N, C-alpha and C positions, 0 to 999 in steps of 0.2 A: 579644912578649914574652914571656921562658920562664920559669918558676918551675923550684922544684928538684925536685919530683917529676915532672919529663917523663919520660915512658914506663917510670913505676912505676903497676903495676897492686895493686886493695886489694880485698880479697875475705874475705871469712867461709868457713871450711871448713864444706861440707854435708854430706860424707859421705852417706846414702842419704836425704836429706829430699825434699820435694815437688820443688825446683827442680831435680832428677833431670841435676845436671853428672857427667860424667865424670870431668872434670878440675876442680879446682878453681875454675882460672883460667877457667872457660865462663862464670864469674857476670859475667866484662866483655862477654860477647856481648851484644850489643844486642837487649832483650827482644820488639821488635816487628818483627826481621826489615828494616828497611825501609833504603832505601839514605840514605848520612849525607846528602846531599845535600838531604832530606827532612826533617832534625830539626835543632832546634838546645838546646843546651844549657839553656834555661831551661826547654825541655819534662821533662827529665829531673830537673832541681833540683824544680820543681814535684811531680812524681810523688813524689820522697822525702820531701819534708817533708810532701805531704798525709796521703799513706799513715803516716809514722809518729807521726801523731794517734792512730793504734790506732783501728782498725773495732770494733763488738762483740766479736766473735769474740775476738781477742787483749787488746783493752782489758780484759775480764771476768777472762782467766785473770792478767794481768799484774799491770797496773794496779791493779786491784782487791783479785784473792784472792793474787797474791803482794806488791807491793808495798806497798799501803794496810795488809795485814795484818803485816808483817816491819815495818813502820814503825810499825805500834800506832796507826793514824789511824781503826780502826773494831774492834769485837769481832768473833773470826774467828779458829778455829784452824788448821789447815792449816800452812802456811810457819812459822805462829809455835809451833807446838808439834810441830815436828820432819819435819814431812810435805809432801815435795817432789812434785808431779806432773808426770811423765816427760814426758807427751804434751802439756800445757801449755808445757814448757821446749823441747821439739822444735816446736812451734808457733811460740813465739817466736824460736829459732834461725831457722826459716825466713824469717820477717817481717823478722826485723832484717839479714837478708843480703839481701833484697830491695831495702831502703831504702838500705842501703850500695853494692847495685851498681848502683841510679838514679843517687845522687851520683855511683860513681864515673864514670859516664857523662857527668854532666853535667861534670867536671873533664876529663876525655879528651877530648873534644868541643871545648871550652873550649881546651885547650892546642894541640891539632889547627889549630884555626883561625888562632889566634896563632902560630904556626910560620909557617905556610903564609899569614902577612897577610893572611888571610879575615876575622879578625875583626870585630865591631863596635868602636864606640866605648867600648862599656861592656863588651864580654867580659872581659877581665883583672879588672874589679872582683867580675863575676859567679864567676868563678874564686875569687877570694880568700874571696867569702860561702860559697861551696859546699864550698871546704876547711876552714873554720869548723864547718858543719856538718855536715860528715863526721867531726870531732873529736869531735862531740856523741854521735853515733852509735857510733861506736869505743869511748869511755868509757862508753856506756851498759852496752854488753856486756858490756865488761871487767868493771864494776861488778857484775854480776848472776853470771855465770860464773868469771871470771879471764882465763888466759890466750889469748888468742883470736889471729888472723894480724892482722898490722899492713900489712906491705909484700910483694911479692913482685917479683924481676926479670921481665922480659917473657918470657913463654914458659916459666915455671915454675910450678909448684904453690907453693903459699904453705904457711908453715909457722907455726904459732905461736908469738907471742912472750910473754915473761914481763910480768905487769903490770905491772911496773916497768919495762919498754920501751915499752909501752903508753903509758904517762905520759909519758916521757921525748920521743916522740915528737910526742903528744897538745900539750905544753907549746912546743914546738919550731915545729909547725903553726901553733897560733896565734898564735907571737909573727913569723912569716915572713908570714900572712896578712893581720893586722892593720896591719902597715908598709908592705906593695904596695898596699893599698888607696890609691886617689887618690880623695878626696873632691871634688876640681875636676871630674871628671868628672859631666858630667848621666846621670839614669837615665832610657831614652826611657820615654815613658807608654803605650806597646804590650807592654811587658814586665812590667810593675807586677802586674798580674793574677796574674803566676805565681811570686809569693811572699807567701803568705799571710800571713808574717810581717811585713815589715820593708817590703814594694814594692820593696824592692831598693834602700832609703833605706843607701848607703854609709857613711854615718856612725853610723846605729844597727847595723849589722852589724861593726863596726868596735867599738862600743863593748861590744856582746855579744859578741865574741872577746876582749877587755879581761878583758871582768867573769867570762866563762868562767875564764878563764886565774885568777885569783883562785880561783877555787874548786876548780880542779885543783892550785893551787899546796898551797892549805892542805889539800889531802887528804892530801899526803904530810909532813903537820906532826909524825907520831910515828914515821913510819920514815927520815927524810930532812928532817930540820927546817933543815939548811943550806941542799938545793934548795929545798925548800920557802920559804923567807926571800927567795932571790936571784931568784927567779919572780916571786912576789908582789910583793916592791920595783919589778922591771923592769916590771911590769904598770902598777903605780898610777902611777910616772914618765911612762909613755905620757900618760896626761892624761885618757883618754875613756874613761867606765866610764858602766853604767846607774844612774843617779843619778836619774831620773822618772819618774812614770807614763807618759808617752807612748813613754819608749825602752823600758819592758817588751817582752819577747817573749813575746807572745801569738798564739793561733791560734782563731778566731772556730768556735763548731761551730755544727751543724746537725742539723735532726733526717734520721732515714734510715738507712740502714746502709749507712755508707763509712769512709773515715779520718776523716772531718769530724763523725762522730755524738758526742756526748759519752761520755768515756769512761767517766761512773758511771752511764750510765745506764740501765742494765738493771734493771728493776724486783725481781726475786727476790732480787738482792742488798741485806742487810737496809741495812749500812753503820752501823749502830747505832754510838754513843758507846763509846771503847773505856775500860776502868778506869785505863790511863795517860792519857790524855788527861782524863777526870774529875779525878784526882788533881792535877793540874797546873792546871784551870782554878779548882776551887775554892778560893776565900779569896785567888787570887791578884790584885792590884792594888787591893785595899779598894774596889771600886766596889759599894755595894749594889744587889743586888736588883730593889726599890722602886724605882730609879732607872730600870730597865730594861725589866720588863714591866706590862703592862696594868694595870688599874684591878682588873679579876676576877680576877688572881692575887696582888695582894700579902697577902690572906689567908692565903695559902698558905705565904709565905716563915716560914722557920725563923728559931730563935735562932742566932747564931753559934757558938756553944760545943756545940751537938745534933748528935750523928752520927747518930740515926736510932732504928730500930726493930729489936731484935735478934731475929733468927729463926736460930739455930744449927742448928737442923733441916732447915731449904731451903737454906741458903747454904752455900758452901763456906768452911772457915777456912784449909784447908792451901794458902795462899800468902801472899808477904808484900807483899800488896795492902793498905793501911791500912786501907781503909773495907771490907774484907771482913769479911761475915756480918751486916751490917746496912743495914735498905731504909730510904733516906729518904723519909718519908712527905709530902713536900711540896718546896719549893725552898729551896736553900743561900742563905744569908743574904747573904755576899760570893761575885760571882764573875767572872772574865774575863770583860768585855764582849763579846767575841768569840763565846764559848762562845755563847749566845744566838741569834745570826745564821747560826752553823756548824751547830747543829743544832735542830731542831723541838723544843719542850716537849709531851710525851704530851697529848691534850685540847686543846691550843691551835689548835683547828679555824677560828679566825679569822685566823690567821697567813697570809700571802699566800705562805709558804714553806714551809707544812703538807706533806709528800709524801704522799700516799693511797695510795703505791705498797705492796706490788701491787695494783692497779687492781681485780683479781679477785678481789678477796676483801675481807672487809671490816675486816682485823687490826688497819689502822693506827687507824681508827674505835674501834674498841674498846678502854676502858680497865679494862672488869672483868675479874678474875681471879684465880686463887685459889693458897692453899698446901694442902698434903694435910699435916695433922696428925698423923692416925692413920685407919686404913680406917673408912669414912665419916665420917670429921671433916674437915672443910676450914675454912680460915680466909680470909676476903673480902677482898679489896683491890682498890683503885680508885689506877689510876695517872695518874688525872688531873690533872695540874700537880704532876707530882712528875718529880724529876730524881736518876736512878740510873743507875750502867753495872757491868755483872758481870764479875768476870773471866774471865779464857778458862781452858782448860783442863778435864781432868776433872773434872766433877762428882759422878760416882757417882750413889748413891742419893738424895744431897739433889737433884740435879739433876730425877728423878724425880718428886720431892714438889714441884716448883715450876713451878708452871704457866706462871710469867712468862721464866722461863728458857728453856722450851719454845717459846714463843710468843711470841717475841721483841718483833714490830712492834707498836709502839701502846704497848708495856708501860717503853720509857726511850727518851731522847733518841736520833733518826737523822738522817741526814744531810739539810739543806735542799734543797727542792725547787729552789733557785736552780742547783744543782750536778746536776742530775738530768734536766734538760728541753731538753738539748741548744740550750739556747739562752746559755749563757755561752762564755767565751773560757778554753780552755787556758794557764796558763801555766809556761812553758820556763824563764822567769828574771825576777823583779822587782828592783825598785830595793830593796826591803827586805832582799834577799838580800845585796846587794854592801854594804849597811849593816853587817850583820852577819859580814862576812866581815872587814870592815877594823877591826871593832871585836875582833874575836879575834884578828887580827894585830898591833895596836895592844898588846893584852892583852901578847902574847910579845915586845914589845917593837922591832916590825920597824917600819922609817919607811913610813909611810902617808898621812903629810900631814896626819890628823887624833889624836883622842886616842880610847881605847877608849868612854869614858863616854857622847862624843858622836856617835860613829858608832851606839851600842848606842840611843841614846835617836831619833836619826833613824831609826833601823829600826823601832822601836816606832809611832812618828810615823805612816810611811810606809804601815805595815800599817793603822792605826786607821783610816786615810783610807779605805784600800780596804774596810775595814768598816763604812764609814761609823759610825764611832764617836769621831771626834775630839773630842768634847764632852769625854770622859773621861779624854783622855791628860795632862793635867797631875796629877789626883787620882792617877791610876794612877803615872805616872811619880815619885812621892813616897811611895807606899806602900809601909808596912814590914812589911804582912803577910805572913803566911806561908802557903801553900799545904798541901795535903794534904803533899807531900812534904821541906815544909821552907826550901822556896825563896821570897824576896823579888822583889819589881822593883825597888827603888830601886838605884839603881848601888852607890853608896857604904855603903850597908848590908847589910856583910857578917857580922852578928852570927849565929851560931849558933843553930838552933831550941833545942836540946838535945836529949834521946833521947824526950821523951814530951811530950804535953800531956794535962789532966782534958777530959773532954766527957761532956756526958749523952747517956742513951739511955733508953730503954724498950721493957723485954721486953715481945716482942709476943705471947707467949702468955700472961702476966696482968696487963698491962699496968702494970707497976709500975717506976717511975722509979728510975733510981740512976745511976751516974757510973762512968767507967771511965779507965784509962792508954791512950791511943792513940799504939802507938810511929810516931816519924817515921821510913820507912825505910831502912835502910844500904845504899847502893848501892857494893858493893864494888869494881864497876868502875871505879870513878873514885875516886882518892886513896885506895883502899883502905877507902873507907867511911867515911873520918872528915869528909869536907865535904861538903855541904848546898846551901851558900847562898854561894859566891864569885863573883868576877865571869865565869867561865868557865860556871861554871853558869848564870848567870843570860844570857848570850848564848845559849847552847845553846837554852835552856829558850824564849827570845822568836823564834828562830829557826824552834823546831820548831814552834813555835805557828803564827809567821806562813807557813808552808808548807803549810800544812792548808787544801785538800784537793787542792791541784796537782801537790805536789813529795813523794810518799809515797818515793820513791828517795831523797831525800835526807837526810830524816828515817832511814831505814836506814841510811845512809851514815853518817852522825855519829853513830849508836849506835854501829855498827860502829868507827870510829874512834876514839872518845873513851870511851864506855859512856856518854854524856848524850845528853837525859836519862834521869831512872830509869823504866825499866821493870821492872813485879811479874813475878815468875815466874809459869807458869800452875798453876794448880789441878792438886792432884795427890790426889784422893780416891781416883783409881785410878792406878796407875801409866802413865805415859805410855810405849806402847812405842816409839815415835821418839826420846824424848828421856829415855835410860837413866841419864844424868848426874845429872838433876834424882831426888831421892827424899824421903822423909819425913822424914829427917833432916837436911839441907839447903838444903830449900826457904825459910829465912829468908835465904839469901846469894845472892848474883848471881854467875856465874859465865859465860864466855863459850858454853859449851856448853849453855846453856839458852836458846839464841839463835841463830836460823838467820845463817850467816856469805855464805851463797853459794847458788846455784841448783847442783846438779848435771848435769854435760852430760848433753842426752840422747841417749837409748840408741842413737838412729840414726845418731850422729855415730860414737860407738863401734865399732859394728857395721860404718858403712859407709869408716869411715878410721880402721883401728886403729893405723896408725904416726902420724896426726895426733894421735887422741888421746891414746897413750901420751907423746906428747910434751907434751902440754898438761897432763897431768898431774905429769910428771915437772917441770912448771916451777911446779906450783901449789904445793909444798912442802908437799904432805900428800895423805890421801886423798881421792876424788872424792866426797866427800860433803857435807853439807848444814854442818856443824859447821868446816872447815877455813878457817880466815880470810884474806880475801884479804893482798897483800902489806902494805898501807897500812894495815890495821885491827889493831887492839889484838890480841897473839898470847897473853896470858893473862888 
């Protein structure tokens, strides 16, 4: 069997990276320099899939410090405040080219075998699975940088293609590959070990290809809705999607230092709860903390209308984070039940998933801290059984007076040890994402075979099952309680929260009680800031929570595409050098130049292949900087 990409090579332009190609197409040269008779496609398939899990070197830089930062899944400046690290980008450029190079070898080897009638019964199906995986790798790197090479004729160097062309190619590849997969062909037991995701279950690969087609089609919703609708409906019509837990695309992690080591395992990355996630979590779903925490912590739960202690000398207020300036000296009254599963509560040392990282310090076990009120005058703080998240950005003098901000470990919730010990499974695509994609498409009036509400609720139920909180699902789905950004859960509840709400607080310096009018933040990126609680906001909010912590790139993608969910602006007590458009006069509004839109191309690509670099930038539609939106993203 021959497929329509016969004799087409696929490569990333490497310039002067460590792969050391004198020609771009040399990436297709056998990396182990052995005779073809000594190799089989599954070896290269395994190499690509395994290495793309990201070893600790690249995982810390890209998955944690870039994707999780840009997706606001944890507290970090860096990319979120306009600073892209060129050496990290160069490493990712190099790594991803190797992953793609190996899957190319799997594809090319399969094609040669089939052309020569030398393949096995499973070779054609393996070829289709490899094409599906290659689409993921190609769109992953395009979603980071922008224009990249797709294909080149044999014997010629590849040239960059626009993101539009990348997506056109990717969607066509997925459709062709899933159509050509023959589910009647058995999988040889001898090759199952070479596929760490599905053990070469052809049906599961077909489901993954179709569900990924939904993801990529919907990515075009704002720039080419006609194409998006056609592709999406065609994939749904095919009839096989990721709908159950056993169909999820996951790869098991293991300890050590290789591609299978946990992507979030580096101990020095605090991965503390972000203000973005905290404002989404608090109040959402109306489930009381008293139903979720141990008896020892019930006494720390605060009233529903209490925002905390006000410390305006040590906490930034120059941000549109609605919780800014207040420290909650206890636990929130109501909170999304996944919050306490994903992040540990400071001082909750009996929790099996409490993380003691970094293990070489006692910071995680230390809940005593202080604020500097004046020289020689400090305010003692105990963070045990408290729940706070600090805004990112520049805190200036206020930060220097806040020891919790300076030593954040043990002072705020941080990522559960369940995701840090290299004993979990990395998720690339889960059933809940399928449901949220169907929900959004149904809301747009596309033919999906379901309703927006049914798919939305199925997505929440599926994710609740993953977190082990299904006992709260019914109460949660019927809740009309607003979170800190004015969104509720119940699908039919689209009442807007109003502009403000009254909350109680305590002056941290005088212990005087008072009331304050807290604003629901205005998300200018979505419907000019007029809407906080419509159906699409609900869908993307739930998708955002559900994809924590495994799919930060998708969280970033949705925010770039739709401006949802609400991301607070970085604090600017001191102007941010790398974010000049954000100022003290506009920090209460949102704009795309307040959030990273892409990674600039690595400098060694520019220096090593000036022609390729210049062509890529010309296709980008703007300058090679962090704030130029990609083709499918919001443009203003």
